[in-house]
C-alpha positions in Angstrom: 0.0 0.0 0.0 1.0 3.6 -0.3 3.2 4.5 2.7 4.5 7.7 4.2 7.8 7.6 2.2 6.0 7.3 -1.1 3.7 10.2 -0.1 6.7 12.3 0.7 8.2 11.5 -2.7 4.9 12.4 -4.3 5.0 15.8 -2.7 8.5 16.5 -3.9 7.7 15.4 -7.4 4.7 17.8 -7.5 7.0 20.6 -6.3 9.5 19.8 -9.0 6.8 20.0 -11.6 5.8 23.5 -10.4 8.6 25.2 -12.4 8.9 29.0 -11.9 9.6 30.9 -15.0 12.9 32.8 -15.0 12.0 36.5 -14.6 12.7 38.9 -17.4 14.5 42.1 -16.7 15.1 45.4 -18.3 18.6 45.9 -19.5 20.8 47.5 -16.9 22.6 50.8 -17.6 25.5 50.2 -19.8 23.8 47.3 -21.5 26.3 44.6 -20.4 24.2 43.3 -17.5 21.0 43.3 -19.5 22.6 41.3 -22.3 23.8 38.7 -19.9 20.3 38.5 -18.4 18.7 38.0 -21.7 21.2 35.4 -22.6 20.6 33.7 -19.3 16.9 33.6 -19.8 17.4 32.1 -23.3 19.6 29.4 -21.9 17.2 28.6 -19.0 14.4 28.2 -21.5 16.5 25.7 -23.3 17.1 23.9 -20.0 20.8 24.7 -19.8 20.5 25.8 -16.2 24.1 25.8 -15.2 25.1 27.9 -18.3 22.1 30.2 -17.5 23.4 30.6 -13.9 26.8 31.6 -15.3 25.3 34.3 -17.4 23.2 35.6 -14.5 26.4 35.7 -12.5 28.0 37.9 -15.1 25.0 40.2 -14.9 25.5 40.4 -11.1 29.1 41.2 -11.5 28.2 44.1 -13.8 25.5 45.3 -11.4 25.8 43.8 -7.9 23.0 45.9 -6.4 20.3 44.8 -8.9 18.2 42.2 -7.0 16.8 40.8 -10.3 20.2 39.2 -11.1 20.1 37.2 -7.8 16.5 36.2 -8.3 17.2 34.9 -11.8 20.3 33.1 -10.9 18.6 31.6 -7.8 15.8 30.3 -10.0 18.4 28.8 -12.5 20.2 27.1 -9.6 17.0 25.6 -8.3 16.0 24.3 -11.7 19.4 22.8 -12.1 19.0 21.2 -8.6 15.7 19.6 -9.7 17.4 18.2 -12.9 20.3 16.8 -10.8 17.8 15.2 -8.4 15.9 13.6 -11.2 19.2 12.2 -12.5 20.0 10.7 -9.1 22.8 13.2 -8.4 21.9 14.1 -4.8 25.2 15.8 -4.1 24.9 18.0 -7.2 21.3 18.8 -6.3 22.3 19.8 -2.7 25.0 22.1 -4.0 22.7 23.9 -6.4 19.9 24.2 -3.8 22.3 25.9 -1.3 23.4 28.3 -4.0 19.8 29.1 -4.8 19.1 29.8 -1.1 22.0 32.1 -0.9 20.9 34.0 -4.0 17.3 34.3 -2.8 18.6 35.5 0.6 20.6 38.2 -1.2 17.4 39.1 -3.2 15.5 39.6 0.1 18.4 41.7 1.5 18.3 44.1 -1.5 14.5 44.2 -1.8 13.0 43.4 1.6 9.6 44.7 0.7 9.3 42.5 -2.4 7.1 39.5 -1.6 8.7 37.4 -4.4 12.0 37.1 -2.6 10.4 35.4 0.4 8.2 33.2 -1.8 11.2 31.9 -3.8 13.3 31.4 -0.6 10.4 29.6 1.1 9.6 27.4 -1.9 13.3 26.3 -2.1 13.3 25.5 1.6 10.1 23.5 1.1 11.8 21.4 -1.6 14.6 20.7 0.8 11.9 19.6 3.3 12.8 22.4 5.7 9.1 23.0 6.2 9.0 25.1 9.3 11.5 27.6 7.9 9.7 27.6 4.6 6.4 28.4 6.3 7.9 31.4 8.0 9.1 32.8 4.6 5.8 32.1 2.9 3.8 33.7 5.7 6.0 36.8 5.4 5.4 36.9 1.7 1.6 36.8 2.2 1.9 39.6 4.8 3.3 41.7 2.0 1.1 40.4 -0.8 -1.9 38.5 0.7 -3.6 37.6 -2.6 -0.7 35.9 -4.3 -2.1 32.4 -5.2 1.3 30.9 -6.0 2.5 31.7 -2.5 -0.7 30.3 -1.0 -0.2 27.1 -3.0 3.5 26.8 -1.9 2.4 27.3 1.7 -0.1 24.4 1.2 2.9 22.2 0.1 4.8 23.1 3.3 1.7 22.4 5.4 1.4 19.0 3.9 5.1 18.4 4.8 4.2 19.3 8.4 1.0 17.2 8.4 -1.1 20.3 8.9 -3.8 18.7 6.9 -6.7 21.1 7.7 -4.6 24.2 6.9 -3.4 22.6 3.6 -7.1 22.0 2.7 -7.9 25.6 3.4 -5.0 26.9 1.3 -5.6 24.6 -1.7 -9.4 25.4 -1.5 -8.5 29.1 -1.7 -6.5 28.5 -4.8 -9.2 26.3 -6.4 -11.8 29.0 -5.7 -9.9 31.5 -7.7 -8.4 29.0 -10.2 -11.0 26.2 -10.6 -8.8 24.4 -13.2 -5.7 24.2 -11.1 -5.4 20.4 -11.2 -2.4 20.3 -9.0 -4.3 21.9 -6.1 -7.0 19.3 -6.4 -4.4 16.5 -6.2 -2.8 17.9 -3.1 -6.1 18.8 -1.5 -7.2 15.2 -2.1 -4.0 13.9 -0.3 -4.8 16.2 2.7 -8.5 15.1 2.8 -7.4 11.4 2.7 -4.9 12.0 5.5 -7.8 13.4 7.5 -9.8 10.3 6.7 -12.3 12.4 4.9 -12.4 9.8 2.2 -15.5 11.1 0.4 -14.0 14.5 -0.2 -10.7 13.0 -1.4 -12.6 10.7 -3.8 -14.5 13.7 -5.1 -11.2 15.5 -5.9 -9.7 12.5 -7.6 -12.9 12.0 -9.6 -12.7 15.6 -10.8 -9.1 15.0 -12.0 -10.2 11.8 -13.8 -13.1 13.6 -15.4 -10.7 16.3 -16.7 -8.3 13.6 -17.9 -9.7 10.1 -18.2 -6.2 8.8 -19.0 -4.8 10.0 -15.7 -3.7 6.7 -14.3 -2.0 8.3 -11.3 -5.2 9.9 -10.2 -7.1 6.6 -10.8 -4.6 4.7 -8.7 -4.9 7.2 -5.9 -8.6 7.1 -6.0 -8.5 3.3 -5.9 -6.3 3.4 -2.8 -8.7 5.9 -1.2 -11.6 3.6 -2.0 -9.7 0.8 -0.3 -9.1 2.8 2.8 -12.8 3.6 2.9 -13.4 -0.2 2.6 -15.2 0.3 -0.7 -13.3 -2.6 -2.1 -15.5 -3.1 -5.2 -14.8 0.4 -6.4 -11.1 0.1 -5.6 -10.9 -3.1 -7.6 -12.5 -1.4 -10.6 -9.9 1.5 -10.5 -7.0 -0.9 -10.1 -8.1 -3.1 -13.0 -8.4 0.0 -15.2 -4.8 1.0 -14.3 -3.5 -2.6 -14.9 -5.3 -2.7 -18.2 -3.2 0.3 -19.4 0.0 -0.9 -17.7 0.1 -4.6 -17.1 3.6 -4.4 -15.6 2.5 -2.2 -12.7 3.3 -4.6 -9.9 2.5 -2.2 -7.1 -1.1 -1.7 -8.4 -1.4 -5.5 -9.0 -0.5 -6.1 -5.3 -3.1 -3.5 -4.2 -5.6 -5.2 -6.5 -5.0 -8.5 -4.8 -5.3 -7.0 -1.4 -8.7 -5.3 -2.3 -9.9 -8.6 -3.7 -9.0 -10.6 -0.6 -10.6 -8.0 1.7 -13.8 -8.0 -0.4 -13.9 -11.8 -0.3 -13.5 -11.8 3.5 -16.1 -9.1 3.8 -18.6 -11.0 1.7 -17.9 -14.4 3.3 -21.1 -15.8 5.1 -20.4 -16.3 8.8 -20.7 -19.9 10.0 -24.0 -20.6 11.8 -23.7 -20.7 15.5 -25.2 -24.0 16.9 -28.2 -23.3 19.2 -27.8 -23.9 22.9 -29.8 -27.0 23.8 -32.5 -26.4 26.5 -32.4 -28.9 29.3 -35.1 -31.6 29.1 -37.4 -32.4 32.0 -35.4 -35.5 32.6 -32.2 -33.5 33.1 -33.6 -31.5 36.0 -31.6 -31.6 39.1 -32.5 -34.0 41.8 -33.6 -31.3 44.2 -36.0 -30.0 41.6 -37.8 -33.4 41.7 -38.3 -33.4 45.5 -41.5 -31.9 46.8 -41.4 -30.6 50.4 -44.7 -32.4 51.1 -43.1 -35.7 50.3 -40.2 -34.9 52.7 -42.6 -34.3 55.6 -44.5 -37.5 55.0 -41.2 -39.5 54.9 -40.1 -38.0 58.3 -43.4 -38.9 60.0 -43.3 -42.5 58.6 -39.8 -43.0 60.0 -40.9 -41.7 63.5 -43.8 -44.2 63.5 -41.6 -47.1 62.6 -39.1 -46.2 65.4 -41.9 -46.1 68.0 -43.3 -49.6 66.9 -39.8 -51.1 67.1 -39.3 -49.7 70.5 -42.5 -51.2 71.8 -41.7 -54.6 70.4 -38.3 -54.9 72.0 -39.2 -53.6 75.5 -38.4 -56.0 78.4 -36.1 -58.3 76.4 -32.6 -59.1 77.9 -29.8 -57.5 76.0 -27.0 -59.7 74.8 -23.7 -59.5 76.7 -20.9 -57.8 75.0 -18.1 -59.8 73.6 -15.6 -56.9 73.4 -12.3 -57.3 75.4 -12.0 -54.7 78.0 
């Protein structure tokens, strides 16, 4: 079944898909910095993130007081970190993430009233699973710019990382209210609902995703898992079978299917009839139940009469001598 580790990986993968566009910038005075920025943006769009970071570094050298250069280079570093992580290069990812944090911190230093700096810094911390620190940054950004939906969304990611399910539901619901087609927010809200054991609400969100994209096997798998948690095994089986039909080699889903089938069979199994407890027959009554008090009285009187008669018959006869040795 889905475990905590796989859920954490799912959160990270969603964050990695939420790519932030590298900001454009007006050319700096003298033209050199601006040219480097434009070249860096082009390289980033071509996914050459390290080369883009180098260009943004040249722009920073030309104009070290321009916060846009740090913002752009930090974004390029973060994109490069995601690419390295996807390639299994955890050391390279860590180095780039730390460089991104340093650039976003400089961005905040140069433009402390710009909410974007706190948002970018907080998002990067969230990807590093430093959720408490991320939450502080994102809350600061929302103090400056309360209606920024991207920041609200990133805060929802951090709240999921901290298991603050009700707060995450509130944030993703706020995003969905303003952007009803934000499918990522439905997926993350469904996870929060499921973690709160509000299975009906989670199923509704997954169903919405499937309605929007019937070929979304990931949402179908998640809905099947949620059905299974809700003990709606028949529905879970249908979802798992749909996934396996598309991908017969999906062993994880096949195991979940087997589990749901076994649980459904156990649920539908008829319980063995309990043998009735036999009532005692009249013959099995206890002896005391058979004895009537009247009969007891009659028996005592009869014994007394017999004793009197015997005494009268034996009166006056010599008693035999004792043969005991004294």
